N, C-alpha and C positions, 0 to 999 in steps of 0.2 A: 604320399606323406614324406616330408623332408625330415631326415634324421639328424639329430645332433645339435640343433640350435641351442637347446637348454644347456647341454653340457659345454658347448663352446663358450657361451656367455659366462657360465660359472667358472670355467678354467681361466678365462681371461681375467675375470675379477679376482680370483684367488692369486694369480701370478703377478698382477700389477704391483709394482713397488714405486715409491716416491721417486727413486732415481731414474725411472723410465719416463717420467713426465717432463716435457719441455718447460723451460722457464716461463715462456709466455702463457702457457696453460696454467701454471701455478699462479701467475699474476692475475689471470681472469678469475680464478677461484677466490683469491683474496678479495677482489672487488665484489664478487658475488656475496661473500660473507658479510662485508660491510653493508651492502645494499639490503640483504635480507634481515639483518639485525635492525636496521632502520625501519624496515617494513613491519617487523614484529612489534617494535615499540609503538609505531603508529597504530597498528591494529589493537594494541592493548588499551589505547585511550578511547576507542570507540565503544559505544554501549554494548553491542553484542560481545565484543572482546572481554569487557569487564564481567559480563554475565558468565561467560565460559570460564574465566579465571576463578570466579567465586564458586561455580558449581563443582569444578574438579578439586578445589581446595577442600570442599566439604566431604569429599570421598575419603580423605585422610589416608591415602595410600603410602606405602613404603617410600621414604624420602631419598630417592636415588639421584634425581636430576632436576635441574632448575627450570621453573616456569619463568621465562624472561619477563621482567616487569610485574611479576605476580607476587613476589615477596615470600615465596615458599618453594619447597621441593616436593616432588611426588615421584611415582614410579617412572622409569624411563619411557615406557610406552605412553603413559598419560602426559608426561611433559612434552614428548615429541608431538602428540596429538594437539595439545593446546597451542604450542608454538606454531604448528603448521596451520591451525585454524586462524590464528592471529595474522599469519602471513598471507592468508588467502582472502580475507574479508574486505580488502580494499582494491583488489586488482592492481597492486602496487609492487609486485614481486619482480622476478626476472623471467626470461623466456628464451627458448631456442625457436627456430622457425616453425616447428610443429608441436611444441610442448613447453609448458611451464615445468621447471625442474627444481629451482631453489626452494619453493614453498614446501616441498616434501623432503628434499635431500638435506638442506641445512638444519631444520629442526631434528631430523633423525640423527644426523652425524653428531650434533651437539649433545643431544640427550643420551645416546648410547655411549658416545665418547667420554662424557662426564662420568657415567656409571662405571666404565671400564678403565678409566685413567689413560685414555689414548693420547698419543703425542700429536703435536701439530702436523707432523708429516703424515701420520696415519689419517688424520681428519681430512687433509688435502687429498690424499689418495682415495678415500671413500667418496668424497664429493665429486671427484673426477669420474669415478665409476657411475655414480648417479647421473651425472650430466651426459656421459657418453651413451649409456644404455637408455636413459630417459629420452634423450634426443632422437635416438634411432627408433625406439618403440613408438614414439610420438608420430614419426613419419609413417609407420606401418599401420597403427591402430586408429588414427584420426578418421572419424566418420561422423560428421555433424548431424546427420539425420538419425543415426542409431544411438550414439552415446554422447555427443557433444564434444567440443574441442578438447583434445588432449586429456580426457578424464580417466581412461582406464589403465594407463601405462604405469602408474605408481605401484601397482601390485607386483610389478617386475623389478623396478629399480630400488624401491625402499628395502625389501629384504636383502638385497645385495649390499646396499650401504650399511645396514645394520649388521649383517652377517660378516662383512669384512672386518668391522671393528670388534666383533665378538670373537674373531679368530676361527670362523668356521672353515672346514675343508671343502673341497669341490663337491663331494657327495652331499654334505650338509647345506651348501649354498643352493644346490638343486632342490633339496627338500624344502628349504625356506621359500623358494619361489613357488614350488608346487603347493605348499600349504596356503600361502597368501592368495594364490590364484584360484583357490576353491571358492573364494568370495567374489564372484564376478560382479564388477561394479558397472551398473547401468547408470543412466543419468536422466534426471527430469529437469529440464532447463527452466521450468516455471519456478523451481526451488531457488534459482539464482536471485530471485527477488526477496527472499526471506533470509533470516539470520543463519539458517542451516547451510547456506552456500559454502561457508568455510569448511564444512565436513566433506566437501568434494576432494580435498586433500587430507583433511584431518583424520578421516576414518581409514583410508588406505595406509596412512602412516602408522596408525594404531595397530592395524592388522599386520602390516609388514614387520614392525618391530616384534610383535607377539610371535609371528611365524618364525622369525630368525631364532628367537628364544626357544621355541618348541623344537625346532630342528636341532639346536644345540643339545637339547635334552634327549634326542634320539628319535623323535617322531619323523615319519617319512612323508614325502609328497611325491607326486608324479615327476619322473625325470624326463618326461616328454611333454611337459605342460605347455610349452610354447609352440612346438611344431606339429603336434598331433591334430588331426581334423576334429577331434572331440575336445581339444585342449583350449587353453585360455584365449589365445589370439583370435581364433575363428569364432568361438562362442561369444567373446566380448565385442567383436567388431565386424563380424560377417565378412571374412576374407575368402572369396572363392578360389583365389590362386595363392596357395600357400608358399609358392616360390618367392613371393614378396618378402617373406620373413628373413631371407638372406640379407636384407638391408640391416638387420639387427647386428649381424656379426661381421659384415663387410668392412674391412680396413679398421677394425678396432685396434686402437693403439698406434694408428698411423694418421688417419684423417680425424683430427680432434674436433668434435662438435663443440666442446667447451669454448673454443676460440670464437664461435658465433654467438656467444651468450650476450644478451642485451638486458641491461638494468633499466627499469622504468623511471622516467622523471615525473610522471603524473599518476594519480590513482584512478585509472580508467583503462578501458580496452585500448591496446597499443595503436590501433588504426587511427585513433583520434589525437595522437601526440602532436602531429605537425600542425593541425588547425588551432589547437589550444595554444601552442607555442607562438603562432602567428598573431593570435588575438592578444596574448600577453605582451608581446613586443609592441603592438600598436597601443594598447592601454597604458603602457609604462613609458611611451615616448611621445605621446600626444595628449591633448586635453579633451579627449572624447568624453562627452557626458551621455551616459546611457539613455537618459530620458529624451534626448534629442536625436537618437538614432532612428533612421527610417528603415534601413535594411542591412543585414549582415549576409553577404554572399560568400559562400565557401566553395572554391574549386578543390575537389578532393578525390582520392582514389574511389573506384566503384565499390570496393569492399566496404567502405564507410557508408555509402548509400544503402547497401544491402542490410547493414546491421544497425544503423543509427536510430531507427525507430522500432527496434526489436520489441520493446515493451510499450514505449510512450505513444507510438502510432497504432499499435495493435489494440490498445485499450483506451477508449475515449475518456474514461474516468480514471486515468493513470494516477494523477496527483491526488485525487480523492482516495484512491486505494492506499497510497503512501500515508496520507493524513489519518485515515480512519481504520485501517486494517492491520493487525499484528503481523500478517504474513506478507506484507509489502513494506519494504524498508528502503533506506538510501541505497542499498546494494543494487536495486534495480536501475539506478542511475549510472552505475559503473559500465553499463553497456548501452549508454544513451548518447546520441550525437548532438543533443540540443542543450540540455541543462548545463553540462560542463563548459560549453562555449559561452553561454549567457553569464554565468557566475564569474567566469574568468575575466570578462570585460568589466563587470561591476566591481569585483573585489581586487582586481589586478594581481591575482594569484589563484592557483588551483592546487589545493592541498587537501588532506582530510578535514581541515577546518571548514572547507566549503560544503561539507556533506552533513551539516547540522540542519535539523528540521526547520528552524526559524528562517534559514536562508533558502531552503528548498521551496518553501511555500510563500516567500516574499513576493507580493504582487508585482513589484518592479522587475523581478527576475522572470516571473511568469509572462509578463507583457513582452519582455525582450525575446523570449523563446519563440514567440509567434513571428518574429521578424527575421528569423534565420532561414536562409534558403541554401540547400545543398545542391551542388552541380557536379556530378561525376565526370571526371575528365582523365582519360588514360595518359594524357601528356604530362600530368604532374607526378606520375610514378607513385612513390610513397610520401611525397611532399604535399604541401597544400598552399593555396593562395587565398587570402581572406581580404575582401573589400568591404569596408564599413562606410555606408553612405548616410550622411546626416540629412536632417529635414531641410536645411538651407542649401542643399546641393553639394556641399563639401564632401569629398571622399578620401579615404585612407586605404592604401593597399599594401599588404605585407605578404611576402613569400617566405615560407620556412622550408629549408632544404633538409629532407630526411632521406637516409639511404634505404636500400632494399630490405634491411632488417628493422626498419621503422625506428631508427635512432638518429638523433640530431647530427648533422654533418660536423658541427664543432665539438662533438663529444658531450659527455655527461659526467659530472663529478659526484661519485657516490658518497664521498666524505661530507660534502655539504648537505646531502640528504640525511645522513646520520645525525649531524649536528642539529638540523632542523627538527627531525622527527623525535629525537631523544630529549629535546628541550623540555624542561619541566619534570623529567624523570631522572636525568643525570646532569651533573655539572659539566661545564666545558672541559675541565681538567679530567674528569672521569671519562668523558667521550674521547678525549685525546689519548688516554691510556688504552682504551679499547682499540682505537685505530692503530696505535703503535704495536700492540700485541698481535693484531692480525697481520700487519705488514711484516712482522718478524715471526710468523707462525711456525715456520720450519725449525725455529730454534726453541720452541716451547716443548718441554718434556711431558707435560701433563695438561690437557685441555681445561682442567679445572682452573688453571691460571686465568683463562679467558672467561669461563662461565661464572666465576666469582665476581668478575668485573661487571658482568651483565645482570647479576641478581638484583 
């Protein structure tokens, strides 16, 4: 048994100050905030998001923190849960190589920070803690067979984010992790097809904020919760060699995981970013008529080949399920390598707007899906090459270069994403004020200045 991992993490989180954080890391956190707020707005306009917003409003809890785009306040743990749910239901958030982090960290920091009147510097510091710990625990705990990608680590990072803003000491931060980790999160990937997918982050956020609150009140949790053979990491992810846990504390505060943060340009599993990009470039630069397409050939990473038909090829009645069953929704398409490609060619965009039922079941789209051929090719790396062959023999080929972290070589503007996703909820002037406040967040004395703009 390796001693001290839990304490080392708690001590690092307790001692971290804004002044310790490099400027480039701060810049990444600001982009993360803009991206996640855009994602939350987008989620709030989807039917599952609207149902969640309504349900929690009906609970009538103590008005501490803002439900973004909800039009009301509720308890900080409920607000954090709802905003996290909204951030998760479109696969539109951010990610580190082995973990999504912003869909848990940002809702937690905003809800707790609002209730406690935290400064912008304190919010940035808490988010860095969430990213650094979440990124490392994602590397340790990921086990697709047992729990699903990056699902169990928020029981560790969320209580640290919340506890930091609540002013917990080292002992209390360990308590908070110990309490949160008593609720071992397993994962049933069939649930990703239903509305409850958003609870993959929403529930750990609710539990994590609650746990920090309980630790503040004096409740104890195991101070060996991470490293003990009967503790969380081994129980949640079957780790036979507990020496792997040293990844969690190695180079904390020196090797900044936050610098590897990627913000998503499309609401879909990140493996499909490059082919969607290539199709959109072709659709918007040529006069391709979808009904005249003979074949869409996609040279892609093998990981896309492995995941593209996760639901759609496994279930012959896939689209009938989406049409007729309440437990199958558009969310099943967020991990599909076919529908997003087809709709991108037809609509010349791929946003949450393309996830409406009338589009999903459009016969023209369904016919085009049959013409998509995936070809795994290690030579493309994380990039993709798409060749669209027409019935008259004409063909169009587009290569989209993406780096090892699955982000476009030319970069991605999160501000444009916010303007697009908040359209209809906020005016351009209001969105501009949100962006300006985040860009100057270190000068904000009370985060309520930002949450009032988001309300």
